[in-house]
C-alpha positions as CSV (number, residue, x, y, z in Angstrom):
1,I,99.1,108.8,87.6
2,G,99.0,105.4,86.1
3,C,99.5,102.6,88.6
4,M,100.9,104.7,91.4
5,K,99.6,104.4,94.9
6,V,98.0,107.8,95.7
7,L,96.0,109.7,98.3
8,V,93.3,111.9,96.7
9,I,91.1,114.2,98.9
10,L,88.1,115.9,97.4
11,N,86.6,118.4,99.7
12,D,83.0,119.7,99.7
13,V,81.8,117.7,96.6
14,N,78.5,119.2,95.5
15,Y,75.2,117.6,94.4
16,D,76.4,116.7,90.8
17,F,76.6,112.9,91.0
18,D,79.0,112.7,88.1
19,H,81.4,115.2,89.7
20,I,83.7,112.5,91.2
21,E,83.9,110.4,88.1
22,Q,84.5,113.5,85.9
23,L,87.5,114.4,88.2
24,L,89.0,111.0,88.7
25,G,87.8,108.7,85.9
26,T,87.6,105.1,87.0
27,L,89.2,103.5,90.0
28,D,91.4,101.5,87.6
29,N,93.4,104.6,87.0
30,F,95.0,104.2,90.5
31,G,97.4,101.7,91.9
32,F,96.6,99.1,94.5
33,G,96.3,100.6,98.0
34,S,95.3,104.0,96.8
35,K,92.8,105.9,99.0
36,I,90.2,108.5,97.9
37,I,88.6,110.6,100.6
38,V,85.5,112.6,99.7
39,T,83.8,115.2,102.0
40,T,80.3,116.3,101.2
41,R,77.2,117.4,103.0
42,D,75.0,115.4,100.6
43,E,75.1,111.6,101.3
44,Q,73.4,111.0,97.9
45,V,76.6,112.0,96.2
46,L,78.4,109.2,98.0
47,N,75.7,106.6,97.4
48,A,75.5,107.5,93.7
49,N,79.3,106.8,93.4
50,K,79.1,103.5,95.3
51,V,81.6,104.4,98.0
52,D,83.0,101.6,100.2
53,E,82.5,103.4,103.6
54,I,80.7,106.4,104.9
55,Y,81.8,108.0,108.1
56,H,79.3,110.4,109.7
57,L,81.1,113.2,111.5
58,G,79.3,115.2,114.2
59,E,79.5,119.0,114.4
60,F,82.7,120.3,116.1
61,N,82.7,122.7,118.9
62,F,84.9,125.8,118.8
63,N,87.9,124.2,120.6
64,S,87.8,121.0,118.5
65,T,87.7,123.1,115.3
66,L,90.6,125.2,116.5
67,E,92.6,122.1,117.4
68,L,92.0,120.6,114.0
69,F,93.0,123.8,112.2
70,K,96.3,124.0,114.1
């Protein structure tokens, strides 16, 4: 990927704290302005990987889930 600006989305990352680093390597591998979005149910995964921001998402109701899926 080199110095390209990329969007990477990792969904449902598990409890293995090294998982993100094993998949992506270091952040130096990506160009300026790249975004990496990680979803997980385990906040410790995010803390261990020193993320910039954590967004807590509440549980969706059925209609919201259906709208997101569409």
